[in-house]
KOLGU-739683 format. One line per field, with one value per residue: x, y, z of N, C-alpha, C in turn; residue number from 1. Coordinates in steps of 0.001 Angstrom, whole numbers. Layout:
N
npx <- X/...
npy <- Y/...
npz <- Z/...
capx <- X/...
capy <- Y/...
capz <- Z/...
cpx <- X/...
cpy <- Y/...
cpz <- Z/...
num <- NUM/...
This chain:
289
npx <- 58507/60861/64292/67732/69993/71607/72608/71432/68942/67038/69028/67729/66088/65306/66211/64323/66310/67858/66142/65968/68323/67992/66631/63809/60388/58265/55702/51709/50175/51930/53648/55715/58624/59735/62265/65010/67272/69340/70846/69797/67387/64707/65417/63486/62328/61654/59980/61667/60086/57625/57710/57738/59062/60678/59834/61777/64719/65080/66864/69084/68664/70366/70819/70509/72621/74517/74174/74753/77307/78355/77763/79208/81947/82199/82356/84254/85466/85287/83682/85628/86148/85994/86158/84602/85141/85117/87269/89684/89071/90888/93299/91960/92964/92882/91075/89449/90074/91239/94240/95065/93048/94152/96744/96215/94624/96902/98354/96764/96424/99169/99705/97792/98987/101483/100644/99678/102052/103705/102223/102882/105755/105393/104046/106137/107805/106682/107282/109988/112277/115548/118195/119761/123170/125222/128541/130261/132165/131324/129035/128029/127234/129447/130171/131086/130277/131956/131796/129592/126813/124615/121760/119807/116134/116509/119166/121414/124464/124436/126366/129140/131377/134272/134952/137045/137148/137009/137432/138799/138721/136640/137733/135790/133813/135433/135686/133177/132437/135143/136555/139165/141684/143832/142762/141064/142482/143143/140976/138236/136750/134052/133004/133355/132033/129382/128288/127914/126064/124012/123216/122096/120180/118420/115225/113778/112701/113826/114928/116222/117796/117121/116728/116727/119097/120990/120097/120720/123464/124107/123310/125031/127366/127378/127146/129603/131115/130240/128234/125061/122325/121084/118020/115504/112695/112643/112044/111964/113075/113516/111660/109450/109077/109095/106470/106140/108126/107589/107457/109892/113097/114408/117328/119277/119849/117643/115361/115667/115088/112364/111206/111752/113677/116756/120155/122964/126172/128408/130540/129698/128318/129339/128920/127585/126851/124938/123227/122381/121315/118851/117489/116586/115116/112884/111936/111351/109309/107581/107090/105311/102709
npy <- 147809/146952/146605/146764/145384/144765/147073/149229/149119/150702/151080/150751/148983/145265/141894/138640/137392/139233/140567/138746/138495/141137/140300/140581/140038/139215/141518/140224/139775/141659/143243/142970/145148/145766/144770/142762/141938/139105/137788/135232/135097/137126/138784/139227/142195/144079/146237/147573/148738/148304/145621/143165/142624/139431/137177/137655/135801/133173/132916/130931/128130/127627/124659/124091/125069/123622/121200/121541/122261/119843/118195/119332/118910/115721/115853/114406/112208/109093/106068/103668/100186/98452/99382/101794/104270/107843/109046/110867/110089/109333/107964/105752/101886/99632/97894/99197/100109/101740/102898/102068/99842/98398/97448/95907/94069/92843/91850/89803/88364/87307/86201/84147/82625/81919/80250/78033/77209/76930/74358/72685/72214/71044/68533/67468/66782/64579/62641/61539/63057/63789/66299/68213/69789/71452/72265/73735/73667/76034/77912/77424/75035/73121/73067/71318/69281/69629/69996/67720/67061/65782/65618/63678/64144/64779/65602/64410/63473/61919/62463/63951/65363/66246/66666/65407/67129/66859/69225/72582/74429/77718/80849/82189/80904/79898/82279/82550/80068/79478/77133/75262/74518/73191/72383/70019/68066/65878/64722/62137/60975/61947/59495/57663/58898/59608/57062/56508/58627/57877/55666/56850/58551/56838/56768/58291/61297/64468/67741/70659/73881/75968/73597/72814/73951/72214/69572/70029/70195/67963/66006/66992/66349/63561/62636/63402/61491/59363/58056/56598/59059/59675/58416/60484/61802/65172/68553/71852/74600/77377/77638/76992/79484/81455/82990/84367/85925/88514/87188/87121/84933/83997/84459/81945/82899/84975/82974/81767/83940/84785/82142/81969/80641/79671/81013/78796/78249/77571/77781/79791/79187/76544/73313/71283/73296/74812/72630/72108/74561/74610/72484/73231/75385/74234/72743/74927/76268/73912/73703/75842/75282
npz <- 83489/80780/81231/79517/80644/83685/84957/83584/84874/87654/90526/93184/92726/93613/93095/94007/95183/96283/97995/99773/101175/102719/104458/103632/102119/99628/99850/99959/96664/95779/92769/90231/89560/87250/84759/83728/81349/80876/79299/78596/79630/81013/84146/87230/88868/91978/94131/96689/99041/98919/99622/102679/106244/106956/109358/112333/112908/115181/118124/118943/121544/124425/124873/122310/120859/122250/121116/118576/118553/119616/117242/115277/116317/115737/113210/110654/112431/113659/115062/117133/116249/118015/121050/121047/121077/119891/117505/115343/112057/110323/111927/112144/111993/109225/110211/111305/113943/117047/118096/120599/121083/118533/118902/121308/120218/118194/120597/121152/118946/118720/121334/120712/118683/120120/121704/120036/118811/121236/121628/119612/119953/122206/121358/119830/121727/122852/120919/121264/120625/118646/118915/116950/115158/112925/111863/109330/106335/104488/103005/100361/97319/97534/99988/103114/106237/109269/111695/114042/116271/118338/120146/122815/124062/126943/126983/127150/125188/122434/120300/119418/117814/115747/112352/109476/106511/103024/101750/101677/104618/104297/105125/105751/107027/109370/110524/112008/113079/114532/113944/113125/109971/111205/113767/112738/111753/112553/112968/112501/109175/107434/106446/108443/110556/109331/109066/111725/112263/110615/111857/114500/114299/112512/111095/113204/115108/114208/115101/114284/114272/111465/109832/106914/105910/107737/106630/103797/103848/105065/102942/100939/102059/102427/99864/99030/99941/98995/100401/101386/102252/105615/106657/108023/109937/109734/111821/112234/114254/113770/111544/112908/114813/113145/112813/114817/115297/113858/111167/110304/110007/112648/114303/116039/118762/118664/118541/121110/122953/122408/122785/125353/126586/128436/127770/127114/128161/126755/124064/121408/118000/118029/117453/119547/121576/120072/119461/121903/122480/120923/121703/124381/123711/122290/125054/126508/125186/125218/127609/128117/126967
capx <- 59574/61863/66156/68565/70739/71086/73211/70303/67709/67209/69973/66966/65162/65966/65516/63774/67352/68462/65365/66189/69597/67929/65460/62773/59730/57392/53600/50859/49920/53267/53789/57221/58317/60691/62720/66444/67773/70773/71955/69089/66226/64651/65358/62446/63017/60857/60617/61606/59599/56729/57980/57225/59759/60732/59878/63197/65204/64912/67976/69276/68626/71864/70663/70499/74036/75640/74152/75376/79074/78759/77764/80600/82934/82088/82934/85784/85368/84165/84100/86516/85052/86095/85662/83592/85707/85551/88897/89895/88644/92313/93778/91775/93462/91771/90087/88654/90248/91984/95593/95223/92579/95006/97991/95860/94593/98332/99082/96152/96715/100468/99385/97167/100144/102448/99844/99917/103612/103711/101687/103764/106502/104864/103435/107533/108084/105927/108067/111472/112785/117216/118274/121213/123515/126367/129281/130468/133352/131133/127712/127847/127270/130593/130414/130675/130269/133082/131574/128243/126502/123534/121622/118612/115475/116925/119949/122416/125230/124790/127297/129672/132560/134734/135111/137852/136578/137853/137758/139194/137504/136567/137994/134385/133217/136097/135400/132228/132671/136305/137041/140567/142036/144821/141615/140170/143708/143392/139543/137662/136086/132568/132683/133167/131116/128430/127529/127197/124902/122850/122441/121283/118775/117586/113478/113736/112337/115251/114633/117222/117303/117401/117199/116761/120673/121543/120057/121363/124780/124397/122957/126196/128519/127452/127523/131237/131936/129810/127252/123335/121949/120216/116483/114879/112031/113397/111174/112547/112607/113360/110405/108412/109003/108928/105565/106047/109277/106874/107610/111358/113571/115052/118679/119350/119743/116392/114595/115735/114358/110844/110903/112276/114914/118220/121306/123910/127373/129288/130585/128585/128436/129810/127706/126705/126020/123806/122079/121672/120173/117698/116806/116476/114035/111644/111516/110789/108035/106542/106423/103990/101472
capy <- 147978/146124/147012/145894/144854/145149/148276/150055/149377/151447/150569/150152/147602/144141/140741/138036/136844/140374/140869/137911/138994/142008/139976/141231/138970/139784/141333/139561/140528/142563/142863/143283/146859/145854/143425/143089/140894/138673/137168/134190/135281/138374/138919/140369/143215/144341/147800/146865/149386/147521/144301/143069/142188/138378/136846/137556/134672/133031/132772/129043/127961/127062/122967/123901/125601/122938/120088/122141/122097/118600/117703/119789/118259/114910/115939/113800/111343/107498/105189/102133/99380/97575/100188/102637/105747/108578/109407/111030/108683/108845/107236/104280/101204/99007/97066/100089/99705/102478/102584/101240/98420/97586/97087/94805/92809/92153/91031/88556/87262/86942/84937/82818/82168/81192/78917/77192/77090/75963/73155/71969/71716/70127/67562/66972/66027/63245/61551/61469/63660/64048/67633/68083/71035/71004/73277/73439/74381/77008/77901/77187/73462/72714/73065/69793/69326/69683/69322/67541/66840/64914/65300/63145/65123/64883/66728/63542/63894/60792/62195/65591/65369/67115/65779/66118/67499/66852/70077/73329/75422/78721/81808/83101/79973/79720/83647/82356/79082/79234/76221/75731/73110/72322/71610/68692/67502/64373/64155/61431/61669/61701/58010/56941/59487/59515/55572/56721/59457/57176/54533/57319/59326/56462/56858/59694/62723/65085/68702/71655/75287/75830/71862/72632/73641/71190/68455/70183/69946/66421/65451/66947/65402/62347/62326/63905/60356/58152/57490/57325/59741/59152/58594/60504/63138/66632/69559/73305/75594/78301/77932/76839/80649/82554/84029/85146/87301/89315/86835/86775/84030/84237/83512/81095/83647/85595/81977/81405/84961/84395/80876/82283/80090/80385/80595/78075/78831/77183/78480/80104/78695/75261/72110/70814/74256/75135/71475/72220/75518/74035/71592/74238/76164/73222/72399/76134/76177/72766/74206/76599/74738
capz <- 82543/80800/80823/78476/81447/85291/85211/83062/85801/88776/91329/94375/92297/93914/92956/95244/96018/96984/99214/100893/101837/103552/105399/103228/101455/98466/99904/99238/95401/95067/91401/89563/89303/86273/84274/83098/80875/81707/78307/78125/79906/81769/85745/87699/89815/92685/94792/98207/99812/98833/100240/104145/106591/107144/110611/112999/113219/116516/118943/119507/122765/125271/124403/120400/120657/122862/120335/117273/118937/119586/116275/114583/117043/115579/111881/110606/113464/113612/116594/117172/116047/119558/122161/120499/121421/118623/116993/113783/111387/109606/112647/112542/111306/108226/110547/112290/115457/117485/117990/121820/120519/117405/119796/121896/119194/117968/121384/121457/118084/119284/122172/120237/117516/120380/122312/118829/118931/122233/121462/118705/120935/123121/120436/119179/122802/122762/120049/121952/119396/118337/118269/115793/114611/112148/111275/108166/105663/104123/102848/99015/97221/97835/101706/103574/107536/110142/113297/114353/117468/118454/121854/122939/124666/127991/126958/126620/123915/121488/119165/119473/117415/114646/111091/108529/105562/101541/100897/102577/105335/104008/105960/106218/108214/110642/111372/112654/113916/115156/113631/111582/109658/112506/114478/112059/110992/113051/113227/111679/108537/107099/106081/109698/111220/108681/109727/113337/112468/110019/113236/115682/113464/111714/111379/114337/114875/114384/115502/114181/114078/110070/109487/105711/105945/108338/105657/102702/104188/105189/101989/100156/102452/101859/98215/98642/100592/98212/101408/101435/102974/106483/106698/109454/110221/110378/112232/112403/115524/113029/111252/114212/115605/112470/112905/116486/114615/112519/109943/110060/110387/113886/114672/117177/120091/118948/118815/122358/123505/121798/123888/127130/126838/129086/126821/127367/128717/126109/122651/120299/117019/117958/117522/120833/122134/119612/119295/123353/122467/120040/122595/125149/123015/122663/126000/127086/124663/125554/129050/128269/126141
cpx <- 60578/63685/66795/69686/71023/71602/72136/69011/68099/67768/69102/66286/65935/65328/65197/65493/67820/67727/65507/67291/69336/66902/64037/61963/58835/56242/52861/50344/51104/53384/55575/57388/59514/61362/64410/66703/69268/71550/70905/67876/66029/64670/64262/63027/61826/61157/60394/61058/58280/56576/57525/58562/59604/60576/61274/63494/65544/66264/67994/69524/70245/71682/71062/71953/74853/75347/74795/76650/79116/79030/78846/81623/83189/82306/84249/86101/84487/84697/84629/85772/84944/85664/84961/84077/85958/87045/88835/89892/90117/93349/93233/92467/92363/90941/89025/88715/91438/93283/95931/94286/93467/96100/97481/95216/95837/98436/98161/96644/98282/100381/98891/98244/101109/101895/99910/101263/104129/103342/102336/104783/106636/104625/105052/107917/107717/106561/109387/112253/114602/116874/119789/121536/124985/127119/130188/131684/132913/129532/127108/127540/127965/130666/130253/130793/131671/133054/129790/127966/125083/123403/120349/117649/115793/118164/121579/123155/125308/125856/127912/131302/133271/134666/136017/137457/137418/138141/138392/137660/137466/136772/136590/133812/134087/135966/134407/132027/133982/136918/138241/140892/142817/143689/141111/141194/143542/141462/139321/136837/134901/131934/132806/131749/129823/127816/126892/126003/123754/122212/121646/120219/117937/115909/113092/113091/113439/114813/116161/116907/118035/117919/117282/118152/121200/121387/120898/122880/125165/123995/124595/127359/128754/127640/128737/131973/131232/128599/125918/123090/121011/119011/115949/113940/112741/111968/112554/112187/112631/112291/109258/108040/108805/107866/105527/106984/108820/107207/109238/112029/114295/116412/118344/118800/118097/115289/114404/115129/112914/110377/111056/113221/116111/119232/122415/125390/128447/129373/129901/129023/129317/128259/126717/126151/124869/122409/121508/120687/118938/117014/116014/114991/112664/111231/110618/109374/106935/105893/105113/103032/100406
cpy <- 147352/147016/145857/145231/145451/146643/149338/150055/150284/150753/149983/149155/146388/143104/139753/137537/137999/140644/139969/138155/139973/141677/140456/139717/139819/139998/140690/140292/141625/142271/143215/144787/146896/144514/143959/141816/140349/137651/135705/134050/136608/138178/139766/141197/143433/145759/146995/147573/148800/146163/144377/142301/140501/138235/137098/136141/134513/132487/131353/129045/127515/125644/123058/124429/124448/121785/120350/121677/120606/117791/118042/119084/116547/114562/115428/112659/110364/107141/104194/101237/98316/98395/101253/104248/106457/109201/110109/109875/108357/108135/105839/103280/100723/98165/97799/100510/101231/102188/101593/99457/97699/96821/95649/93527/92140/91619/89757/87472/86658/85972/83700/81931/81391/80435/77770/76567/76235/74491/72120/71318/70907/68488/66713/66248/64630/62065/61295/61805/63772/65520/67283/69612/70647/72408/72467/74056/75924/76905/77252/75366/72844/72218/71349/70030/68985/69520/69057/67103/66852/64930/64499/64613/65451/65475/65788/63419/62514/61122/63561/65157/66116/66337/66445/66235/67360/67914/71160/74090/76948/79582/82333/81962/79445/80928/83230/81036/78900/77754/76164/74570/72326/71463/70101/67985/66059/63750/63118/61719/61162/60026/57241/57757/59504/58143/55437/57462/58602/56285/55489/57937/58346/56517/57515/60758/63568/66761/69497/72914/75564/74426/72053/72937/72842/69586/68501/69831/68285/65630/65693/66486/64236/61929/62496/62391/59266/57324/57482/57959/59157/59323/59274/61672/64357/67774/70703/74101/77012/78461/77967/78794/81783/83914/84923/86282/87909/88831/86566/85592/84266/83233/82438/81841/84312/84484/82096/82405/84828/83185/81044/80876/80153/79911/79769/78645/78580/78108/78651/79589/77437/74413/71819/71899/74616/73800/71857/73231/75389/73482/72404/75085/75421/72999/73871/76274/75145/73350/75343/76426/74283
cpz <- 82323/80541/80164/79334/82843/85347/84821/84246/86791/90094/92628/93882/92979/93247/93739/96015/97074/98008/100247/101770/102938/104314/105103/102326/100443/99672/99364/97727/95136/93741/90908/89195/87857/85932/83656/82552/80959/80495/77576/78635/81096/83336/86486/89027/90909/93459/96071/99450/100274/99670/101877/104874/106719/108532/111237/113215/114777/116867/118954/121089/123406/124736/122809/120573/121151/121797/118940/117447/118813/118260/115233/115012/116425/113911/111930/111477/113128/114649/116137/116912/117341/120808/122006/120756/119746/118635/115793/112935/110629/110496/113220/111594/109908/108715/111167/113410/115311/117791/119466/121606/119528/117984/120462/121146/118569/119014/121551/120211/118172/120046/121415/119463/118640/121419/121246/118956/119922/122364/120595/119006/121501/122358/119997/120295/122943/121852/120129/120764/119586/118564/117929/115577/113913/111995/110271/107347/104986/103856/101167/98737/97141/99437/102118/105311/108211/111299/113501/115863/117585/119966/121544/123737/125928/128385/126792/125283/123454/120787/119372/119105/115888/113562/110202/107175/104252/101199/101699/103148/104862/105105/106744/107472/109527/111287/112045/113722/114782/114634/112697/110786/110500/113243/113887/111725/111232/113318/112373/110582/108435/106707/107244/110472/110846/108907/111055/113248/111882/111328/113992/115144/112910/111964/113081/113835/115085/114131/115094/114402/112658/109391/108038/105337/106246/107409/104305/102996/104589/104168/101034/100777/102300/100483/97946/98921/100151/99417/101121/102565/104048/106455/107891/109046/110643/110703/112691/113199/114794/112206/112020/114698/114921/112480/114011/116416/113788/111251/109206/110382/111205/114054/115682/118764/120298/119382/120289/123356/123323/122633/125122/127514/127610/128318/127555/127695/127748/125003/121904/118943/116977/118156/118562/121268/121376/119676/120984/123413/121913/121052/123910/124981/123018/123944/126573/126187/125169/126762/128919/127387/127360
num <- 1/2/3/4/5/6/7/8/9/10/11/12/13/14/15/16/17/18/19/20/21/22/23/24/25/26/27/28/29/30/31/32/33/34/35/36/37/38/39/40/41/42/43/44/45/46/47/48/49/50/51/52/53/54/55/56/57/58/59/60/61/62/63/64/65/66/67/68/69/70/71/72/73/74/75/76/77/78/79/80/81/82/83/84/85/86/87/88/89/90/91/92/93/94/95/96/97/98/99/100/101/102/103/104/105/106/107/108/109/110/111/112/113/114/115/116/117/118/119/120/121/122/123/124/125/126/127/128/129/130/131/132/133/134/135/136/137/138/139/140/141/142/143/144/145/146/147/148/149/150/151/152/153/154/155/156/157/158/159/160/161/162/163/164/165/166/167/168/169/170/171/172/173/174/175/176/177/178/179/180/181/182/183/184/185/186/187/188/189/190/191/192/193/194/195/196/197/198/199/200/201/202/203/204/205/206/207/208/209/210/211/212/213/214/215/216/217/218/219/220/221/222/223/224/225/226/227/228/229/230/231/232/233/234/235/236/237/238/239/240/241/242/243/244/245/246/247/248/249/250/251/252/253/254/255/256/257/258/259/260/261/262/263/264/265/266/267/268/269/270/271/272/273/274/275/276/277/278/279/280/281/282/283/284/285/286/287/288/289
């Protein structure tokens, strides 16, 4: 018999799906007991009394239950690409490493970079370098040198002098290096000092911390006094140690810490003390090569 909808059919008649939900299946050659219209097709109904029970579900063994639990525990986890430990997939880094392995990889990468840095410092020392630092009237394009120191690789002082500038010393500069107008009043001018510098550094390897700044100050000061800029090869401890400082330019004290160098006892931000600290940085790094 056909019914216009489910509600019109006898309530006890069931579809195959409904039989299955009651753990029943059609008996051999069991015929349909009716049909109801579902909007686009007829759905077959069966007499549940004529159906036969399904085979009872087997109870899982303890081993199967344990395997199922273990499988569920793995959902959302992944093994570390290095140690193989399974953790929450979201805790792995882009390389598929767990936290411990990622930190170990970072340490190994840092040590590899440090060995390269130490090798570079050792190569510098093979060239009998000089170490230079300057203090200036400021930082801008009109700034000039008011103190310069040059040391050799053994620490001998080749030059350490104040310089009388043509322009005023900015208050911000004095706040850093402590050098005042009175300090440089009777100091030699760059016209005299510049010639000494040119003679000392000519065709030598000169190492400084933030060498670009010292080189710029030397060019600016020479230009102001109408002198040729000294010719020399320059290298920089700040640039050398940037990668070991997470890509940030290290100041002189941070660079010393990275290199394992001892800090000098002299005044900070004075040319001789800073040139000596630059030398100590290179010596400490080269010792680790």
